[in-house]
MARVEX-414274 format. One record per residue (C-alpha): residue number from 1; residue in three letters; x, y, z. Coordinates in steps of 0.25 Angstrom, whole numbers. Example, Ala and Ser with C-alpha at 12.3 -4.5 7.8 and 13.67 -1.06 7.14 Angstrom:
REC   n res  east north    up
REC   1 ala    49   -18    31
REC   2 ser    55    -4    29
This chain:
REC   n res  east north    up
REC   1 unk    -2     1    -2
REC   2 unk     5    14    -4
REC   3 unk     6    22    12
REC   4 unk     7    34     3
REC   5 unk   -10    34     0
REC   6 unk   -12    36    15
REC   7 unk   -15    48    21
REC   8 unk   -14    53    35
REC   9 unk   -29    58    33
REC  10 unk   -35    61    43
REC  11 unk   -24    64    51
REC  12 unk   -14    77    49
REC  13 unk    -8    75    33
REC  14 unk     3    84    30
REC  15 unk    15    81    20
REC  16 unk    23    78    30
REC  17 unk    15    67    36
REC  18 unk    13    53    32
REC  19 unk     3    43    33
REC  20 unk    13    32    35
REC  21 unk    28    31    40
REC  22 unk    39    18    38
REC  23 unk    35    12    49
REC  24 unk    20     9    44
REC  25 unk    28     2    32
REC  26 unk    37    -4    40
REC  27 unk    25   -11    48
REC  28 unk    17   -12    37
REC  29 unk    30   -20    31
REC  30 unk    32   -29    42
REC  31 unk    18   -32    47
REC  32 unk    13   -38    32
REC  33 unk    26   -47    34
REC  34 unk    22   -52    48
REC  35 unk     7   -53    43
REC  36 unk    11   -62    31
REC  37 unk    21   -70    39
REC  38 unk    10   -72    51
REC  39 unk     0   -75    43
REC  40 unk    -9   -62    51
REC  41 unk   -22   -55    44
REC  42 unk   -27   -42    49
REC  43 unk   -34   -46    60
REC  44 unk   -19   -48    67
REC  45 unk   -15   -35    65
REC  46 unk   -14   -22    73
REC  47 unk    -9    -9    67
REC  48 unk    -7     1    79
REC  49 unk    -3    15    78
REC  50 unk    -7    14    65
REC  51 unk    -8    29    59
REC  52 unk   -13    33    45
REC  53 unk   -17    18    39
REC  54 unk    -1    12    34
REC  55 unk     1    -1    41
REC  56 unk   -14    -4    43
REC  57 unk   -19     2    28
REC  58 unk    -4    -6    21
REC  59 unk    -8   -19    30
REC  60 unk   -23   -18    26
REC  61 unk   -18   -17     8
REC  62 unk   -11   -33    11
REC  63 unk   -22   -39    16
REC  64 unk   -22   -39    30
REC  65 unk   -37   -34    35
REC  66 unk   -43   -33    48
REC  67 unk   -31   -26    54
REC  68 unk   -32   -19    67
REC  69 unk   -28    -6    70
REC  70 unk   -23     3    81
REC  71 unk   -23    16    82
REC  72 unk   -25    28    91
REC  73 unk   -26    40    83
REC  74 unk   -40    40    75
REC  75 unk   -35    51    66
REC  76 unk   -25    37    62
REC  77 unk   -37    30    63
REC  78 unk   -45    38    51
REC  79 unk   -34    38    43
REC  80 unk   -31    23    43
REC  81 unk   -46    21    39
REC  82 unk   -43    35    28
REC  83 unk   -34    29    24
REC  84 unk   -38    14    20
REC  85 unk   -49    22    16
REC  86 unk   -42    30     5
REC  87 unk   -32    19     2
REC  88 unk   -47     8     0
REC  89 unk   -42    -3    10
REC  90 unk   -54    -8    17
REC  91 unk   -53    -1    31
REC  92 unk   -61   -16    37
REC  93 unk   -49   -22    36
REC  94 unk   -42   -15    49
REC  95 unk   -48   -12    61
REC  96 unk   -47     1    72
REC  97 unk   -44    -4    84
REC  98 unk   -40     2    99
REC  99 unk   -29     3   105
REC 100 unk   -32    -9   116
REC 101 unk   -26   -23   119
REC 102 unk   -37   -27   112
REC 103 unk   -34   -23    98
REC 104 unk   -20   -32    98
REC 105 unk   -30   -46   101
REC 106 unk   -25   -56    92
REC 107 unk   -16   -48    86
REC 108 unk    -3   -54    77
REC 109 unk     4   -43    70
REC 110 unk     2   -27    77
REC 111 unk    10   -17    69
REC 112 unk    12    -5    76
REC 113 unk    16     7    72
REC 114 unk    23    11    87
REC 115 unk    19    25    95
REC 116 unk    31    35   100
REC 117 unk    28    32   113
REC 118 unk    35    20   121
REC 119 unk    21    19   131
REC 120 unk    13    21   117
REC 121 unk    21     5   114
REC 122 unk    19     0   127
REC 123 unk     4     2   125
REC 124 unk     2    -3   113
REC 125 unk    12   -14   117
REC 126 unk     4   -17   127
REC 127 unk    -9   -16   119
REC 128 unk    -1   -25   108
REC 129 unk     2   -39   116
REC 130 unk   -10   -43   117
REC 131 unk    -9   -49   101
REC 132 unk    -8   -61    99
REC 133 unk     3   -69   103
REC 134 unk    11   -69    92
REC 135 unk     9   -55    87
REC 136 unk    19   -48    83
REC 137 unk    20   -32    84
REC 138 unk    28   -24    73
REC 139 unk    28    -8    77
REC 140 unk    37     3    71
REC 141 unk    39    15    72
REC 142 unk    51    28    64
REC 143 unk    63    27    73
REC 144 unk    60    39    79
REC 145 unk    49    35    88
REC 146 unk    53    24    92
REC 147 unk    59    19   103
REC 148 unk    67     7   111
REC 149 unk    57    10   121
REC 150 unk    48     4   111
REC 151 unk    52    -8   115
REC 152 unk    49   -12   128
REC 153 unk    35   -10   129
REC 154 unk    33   -19   114
REC 155 unk    41   -28   121
REC 156 unk    36   -30   132
REC 157 unk    21   -29   127
REC 158 unk    24   -38   116
REC 159 unk    36   -43   116
REC 160 unk    50   -46   107
REC 161 unk    53   -33   100
REC 162 unk    61   -32    89
REC 163 unk    66   -19    84
REC 164 unk    66   -19    67
REC 165 unk    77   -13    58
REC 166 unk    73     3    56
REC 167 unk    69     6    41
REC 168 unk    66    20    35
REC 169 unk    66    24    51
REC 170 unk    57    17    54
REC 171 unk    58     4    65
REC 172 unk    49   -10    68
REC 173 unk    48   -16    80
REC 174 unk    43   -31    80
REC 175 unk    37   -36    94
REC 176 unk    34   -51    95
REC 177 unk    26   -57   107
REC 178 unk    33   -65   116
REC 179 unk    35   -73   126
REC 180 unk    45   -65   131
REC 181 unk    35   -52   130
REC 182 unk    36   -45   144
REC 183 unk    24   -40   151
REC 184 unk    12   -35   144
REC 185 unk    15   -48   133
REC 186 unk     4   -54   125
REC 187 unk     6   -63   136
REC 188 unk     1   -53   148
REC 189 unk   -13   -47   146
REC 190 unk   -14   -39   157
REC 191 unk    -1   -32   155
REC 192 unk    -3   -29   140
REC 193 unk   -15   -22   143
REC 194 unk   -21    -8   141
REC 195 unk    -8     0   149
REC 196 unk   -12    12   156
REC 197 unk   -13    25   153
REC 198 unk    -2    37   159
REC 199 unk    -8    41   170
REC 200 unk    -3    56   174
REC 201 unk    -7    70   182
REC 202 unk    -3    84   177
REC 203 unk    -6    97   181
REC 204 unk   -12   104   170
REC 205 unk   -20   120   170
REC 206 unk   -22   121   186
REC 207 unk   -29   107   185
REC 208 unk   -21    91   189
REC 209 unk   -24    83   177
REC 210 unk   -23    66   179
REC 211 unk   -20    61   163
REC 212 unk   -21    49   157
REC 213 unk   -13    44   144
REC 214 unk   -11    32   134
REC 215 unk    -1    30   127
REC 216 unk    -4    37   114
REC 217 unk   -10    50   120
REC 218 unk    -1    61   117
REC 219 unk     5    67   126
REC 220 unk     2    55   138
REC 221 unk    -2    58   150
REC 222 unk     7    71   153
REC 223 unk     1    87   152
REC 224 unk     6    89   136
REC 225 unk    15   105   139
REC 226 unk     5   112   128
REC 227 unk    -8   106   135
REC 228 unk     0   112   150
REC 229 unk     1   126   142
REC 230 unk   -14   126   139
REC 231 unk   -21   122   151
REC 232 unk   -12   129   161
REC 233 unk   -13   144   153
REC 234 unk   -29   139   151
REC 235 unk   -29   138   165
REC 236 unk   -18   152   171
REC 237 unk   -29   159   162
REC 238 unk   -42   154   167
REC 239 unk   -45   152   154
REC 240 unk   -59   150   150
REC 241 unk   -68   142   144
REC 242 unk   -76   149   133
REC 243 unk   -91   149   137
REC 244 unk   -95   146   123
REC 245 unk  -108   149   113
REC 246 unk  -117   143   125
REC 247 unk  -117   145   137
REC 248 unk  -123   131   141
REC 249 unk  -116   121   132
REC 250 unk  -105   114   140
REC 251 unk   -94   119   130
REC 252 unk   -85   109   122
REC 253 unk   -70   110   126
REC 254 unk   -61   101   116
REC 255 unk   -48    95   120
REC 256 unk   -43    92   105
REC 257 unk   -32    82   104
REC 258 unk   -34    77   119
REC 259 unk   -20    68   121
REC 260 unk   -23    65   136
REC 261 unk   -37    73   140
REC 262 unk   -27    84   148
REC 263 unk   -34    98   141
REC 264 unk   -49    88   143
REC 265 unk   -47    86   157
REC 266 unk   -42   100   159
REC 267 unk   -53   106   152
REC 268 unk   -63    98   159
REC 269 unk   -59   100   171
REC 270 unk   -57   117   167
REC 271 unk   -70   117   163
REC 272 unk   -80   110   168
REC 273 unk   -92   116   159
REC 274 unk   -85   111   147
REC 275 unk   -85    96   139
REC 276 unk   -72    90   134
REC 277 unk   -70    84   123
REC 278 unk   -56    79   122
REC 279 unk   -51    74   108
REC 280 unk   -39    66   104
REC 281 unk   -39    57    90
REC 282 unk   -28    47    98
REC 283 unk   -35    36   106
REC 284 unk   -25    36   116
REC 285 unk   -28    53   119
REC 286 unk   -44    48   119
REC 287 unk   -41    37   131
REC 288 unk   -32    46   138
REC 289 unk   -40    59   136
REC 290 unk   -53    51   142
REC 291 unk   -44    43   154
REC 292 unk   -39    60   158
REC 293 unk   -54    64   158
REC 294 unk   -58    52   167
REC 295 unk   -46    56   178
REC 296 unk   -49    68   178
REC 297 unk   -64    68   179
REC 298 unk   -68    74   167
REC 299 unk   -74    63   159
REC 300 unk   -88    68   160
REC 301 unk   -85    78   153
REC 302 unk   -71    77   142
REC 303 unk   -77    69   129
REC 304 unk   -63    60   124
REC 305 unk   -66    59   109
REC 306 unk   -55    52    98
REC 307 unk   -59    61    87
REC 308 unk   -50    66    78
REC 309 unk   -47    81    81
REC 310 unk   -60    83    88
REC 311 unk   -66    79    73
REC 312 unk   -78    73    83
REC 313 unk   -81    87    87
REC 314 unk   -93    96    80
REC 315 unk   -88   109    73
REC 316 unk   -89   120    85
REC 317 unk   -89   112    95
REC 318 unk   -82   115   107
REC 319 unk   -79   129   114
REC 320 unk   -62   126   115
REC 321 unk   -54   116   110
REC 322 unk   -43   113   118
REC 323 unk   -30   109   109
REC 324 unk   -14   106   111
REC 325 unk   -12    98    98
REC 326 unk     1    92    93
REC 327 unk    11    96    86
REC 328 unk    16    82    79
REC 329 unk    11    72    69
REC 330 unk    20    59    73
REC 331 unk    32    62    74
REC 332 unk    32    75    66
REC 333 unk    29    89    71
REC 334 unk    17    94    63
REC 335 unk     6   102    65
REC 336 unk    -7    97    58
REC 337 unk   -12    90    70
REC 338 unk   -12   102    76
REC 339 unk   -20   111    65
REC 340 unk   -30    97    65
REC 341 unk   -32   100    77
REC 342 unk   -35   115    77
REC 343 unk   -44   115    66
REC 344 unk   -51   104    75
REC 345 unk   -53   113    85
REC 346 unk   -58   126    77
REC 347 unk   -67   116    71
REC 348 unk   -75   111    85
REC 349 unk   -72   124    92
REC 350 unk   -86   132    89
REC 351 unk   -84   149    86
REC 352 unk   -76   157    97
REC 353 unk   -72   142   102
REC 354 unk   -57   142   108
REC 355 unk   -47   135   107
REC 356 unk   -35   132   114
REC 357 unk   -24   126   111
REC 358 unk    -8   125   114
REC 359 unk     1   122   105
REC 360 unk    18   123   100
REC 361 unk    23   137   101
REC 362 unk    30   133    90
REC 363 unk    20   128    79
REC 364 unk    14   142    77
REC 365 unk    -2   136    78
REC 366 unk    -8   152    81
REC 367 unk    -9   155    66
REC 368 unk   -14   139    65
REC 369 unk   -23   144    76
REC 370 unk   -29   156    70
REC 371 unk   -33   152    57
REC 372 unk   -37   136    60
REC 373 unk   -47   142    74
REC 374 unk   -47   157    74
REC 375 unk   -40   166    83
REC 376 unk   -28   163    93
REC 377 unk   -21   170   106
REC 378 unk   -10   164   114
REC 379 unk   -14   159   129
REC 380 unk     1   155   131
REC 381 unk    14   150   127
REC 382 unk    26   142   133
REC 383 unk    37   138   128
REC 384 unk    33   128   120
REC 385 unk    17   127   119
REC 386 unk     7   140   114
REC 387 unk    -9   144   118
REC 388 unk   -16   149   110
REC 389 unk   -32   149   112
REC 390 unk   -41   152    98
REC 391 unk   -54   155    96
REC 392 unk   -63   148    86
REC 393 unk   -66   159    74
REC 394 unk   -82   158    71
């Protein structure tokens, strides 16, 4: 299959960003060899960490039907489906499944685009341990994003690890279930189940918040420094929630790209009259924000939804949007995702509604905010971040 036919849509597109990389190609090559040698069908295969469909659709084009696909980001699920339609492959040839041990039950071949954190590798390896006793795991990544520390959780929870020769700045790791695998391997399901989330307690914006995070949630359970500036400034300036057009209505406040839910929890505690909508396209972020809301006792006023840029919300529904946008796509510094989220904020705000946005100062988002949302003023700035408030033009 010609991988250049693949698109990143609805993910951010740019000439500098690709819908596939060398790791995808290596995983496909070695995955096909393993499937043929073992006489596997697609039902025996789990693809983990798929981005835009390069692995899944290449295997599907070779006749492997019934694969299980696990993707953290909703935009990646949608990109896979869109590319399947574009290249005219049957989307019934694979199933979207959540990151859970049950999703690996009976699998004999696991192909994994590795995440960048050791914690995320450890979590995935725990779940992969629930595959069949003879399962082969082929994991890979770009060399610059791999670390020796990733070998240990793979060996502990899955089995013997064999690093392969580097090719085109990528490397594969092979892990095979074995009798010598340590605690958490397939023979010990209790030890290899869902790992507990990381917890922390932080001081943010004059409040003590309890946070929880699963492995793929950006920033883990830490207080992001940009978020810290936002909440500290809003607290110290006694910034009030705008009253909105309907005085009796419950104003809607949106934490757009909520991560671990820090902003949503703070907003719910600060503005008890409001309903808070926390949204992220990461399944782990959504689960983390739900846990954080419960830990802070605000789960009844915080709705957490997995969505692409808050696309589930109607136009003009929000009184206030709070946004701390990421500034990278994968390993590349890129402003595309921030522009996408700023546009989304403008769409969901009512005319006269407010966007409070914190961003890395060197990225100079103010002209973009003025153009996409409306009049913009600086609220605060430190050595790294700028905090602005924008009013949605009518």
